[in-house]
Phi, psi and omega in degrees: 000348183302128178242170177300138187304325185256007179290159178300320179300315180296319180294319178295316179295324177297313178297320179297315178294323177301316179294318179297319179297312179302312181294325178297335176273316186294320185288313182242105181222110181247106181295145177235130177299142180207158178283332181235130177072191178229071185288159177207157178277136181199174180256009182299318181293320178298312181294327176294317178299319178296317179299318180296317180294320184277321186263347184094173186304300188296305185289324176295320178295317179298317178300317179294318179297315180292315182292305181287312180295319178298319177300312181301314182298320185271356186229033172090011179242022187302323183298333181244012181298329179296329177290320176299316180296322177295321176300319179300317179299316181294312181297318179298321179295316181294313179302314182295318179298318180291317179298319177296320178298329177275009180057034178057025176276114186264055173290160179302317180301311182297317181292323177296315178298316179299318180296319178296315179297321177299317178297316178294322178297319180296323177299313180296313182294322180292324176300313179297318179297319180296325176296314179298316179300317179296320178293327179297331179265005171100012178282161177284163183299316181298316178294322179298317178301313183291313180298320179297318179296317181288350180262008185278348185307315180297321180294321179296317177297313179300321181291321175296319176299318178299314181297325183274314189275334181302310179300318180299308181293324180302310183288329175295309180296320182297314179295318179296317180295321179299318179291320182290319187275005179293000000 
């Protein structure tokens, strides 16, 4: 499905994925109590991983930044939206590096491995973001480490969802796009 990055088709698909990512967060949002931030379970990370796999590094990353970052800006998370956007860059980089290592062969096995790695990367980046958020409100570093760790349950659920749903959605979107773009 990869198209030239600057083609009209690529730009439209990037915008479409940004909207799908935003809606994927907005429609299903289950808040989880946490010591740091206001985390919630959602499908934004899964849809971002799918966008990166289908659209490539740059356009998938842009879709994720607009979808996830835009949601944060418009829904009360503006102060930390830059951290969300930075997480998208890191996750997009990791997904792309692993996909490149697999020579862009999108076998079921490879996509499942990429999805698991994306989920694990998201756990690590969210832990780091939670530390920064805790420090932003004035906690000590030691307390920030502990609070960030205790705030991970929503991220772990989101990461498991990413690991399970990314391969399923990737092949559904890929097949649908192949039929549409014929």
